[in-house]
C-alpha positions, -999 to +999 in steps of 0.1 A: +002-001+000+013+035-012+012+065+012-005+092-007+020+121+004-003+146-016-035+141-002-020+138+034+001+172+029-034+192+016-050+179+051-024+182+071-017+219+058-054+226+063-053+214+098-021+229+110-025+259+086+010+255+071+004+271+035+037+286+032+064+277+003+095+265+012+127+257-006+130+222+009+090+211+010+099+174+018+123+180+048+098+210+060+065+186+061+093+154+079+099+184+103+062+195+110+057+158+115+081+152+139+076+187+159+041+171+166+052+137+175+080+154+198+052+178+214+032+148+217+059+127+237+067+159+259+032+161+270+032+127+280+064+131+297+055+163+315+024+144+326+041+115+338+073+137+355+049+157+373+020+129+384+049+107+399+047+110+437+076+126+452+100+107+475+131+119+496+152+091+478+141+095+439+139+123+421+130+118+383+152+149+367+158+127+335+117+132+328+121+167+332+157+172+308+137+147+281+112+177+279+140+203+280+154+184+247+120+179+232+115+220+232+149+229+225+145+202+191+111+219+186+126+255+187+155+243+164+132+229+140+110+259+139+140+276+134+151+257+103+115+257+088+114+295+089+149+298+071+135+274+045+106+298+041+102+314+009+079+339+021+087+345+060+063+368+066+037+343+055+055+317+077+053+342+108+017+345+106+006+306+102+029+296+131+028+326+152+016+306+183+045+283+180+069+309+175+056+325+204+064+292+222+098+292+213+105+328+222+089+327+255+107+293+265+140+305+255+137+337+268+123+318+305+154+300+302+176+329+299+160+348+324+163+316+355+200+305+341+213+350+347+183+360+376+167+331+386+188+322+419+179+359+429+142+358+422+139+323+438+158+333+466+137+368+471+101+349+465+111+324+494+110+295+467+133+263+478+142+253+441+173+251+426+181+270+392+177+235+374+147+227+389+132+254+381+142+253+346+126+219+345+092+228+359+091+258+336+096+237+306+071+211+318+042+240+319+053+257+286+053+218+269+017+216+283+004+248+275+021+244+239+004+213+238-033+223+244-027+258+223-019+234+195-052+211+201-077+242+207-057+255+171-063+221+156-097+216+165-109+253+155-091+249+118-108+216+113-144+229+122-132+260+094-118+234+073-151+219+066-154+191+087-184+178+106-196+199+139-206+165+155-173+145+145-156+170+159-174+170+190-175+132+193-137+130+189-129+161+213-153+143+239-136+109+235-100+129+235-111+144+270-122+108+282-091+092+272-069+122+288-089+120+320-087+084+323-047+085+320-047+114+345-063+096+369-041+060+366-012+085+378-001+076+409-003+114+423-044+110+417-045+082+443-050+080+480-016+071+496-033+043+520-054+023+488 
């Protein structure tokens, strides 16, 4: 069975709003796909990272570090897609949300590294700079993913998809996400 990339690319562009011509269209399409996969993995990793019970002897810093690497890869991918774009103004318009999250994340990292210890000390938080970076990265990846889901749903509704289908799929997605969140150890009472 041969994969029909033209039809898939048209659907992807309609849903995700990326119709910008590029110098390397195949590479850009692959990068968009990888960004979506990475953001999905980042959301799952952040939820698992924050959902596991904190114990004094174990810290799951490697999960937070994975989220940092995912956001770095997405930021590099967005930068490369911008560089390959033939119409940069159109690229900025079509990808303004993704660009904004990359800029906010990079600016937050810079702020946490440079003035983070002073700010954290003043507000009385007992967090190291590394822990603050991991928490900030978890927050950015989850909000970015939620914003992406909302944007894709709006574009699907505006693109001619049946409203009933969108409602049912969104409802099923919320049920699955809620069920998975309730399966996390932090969602259970310790005595159970």
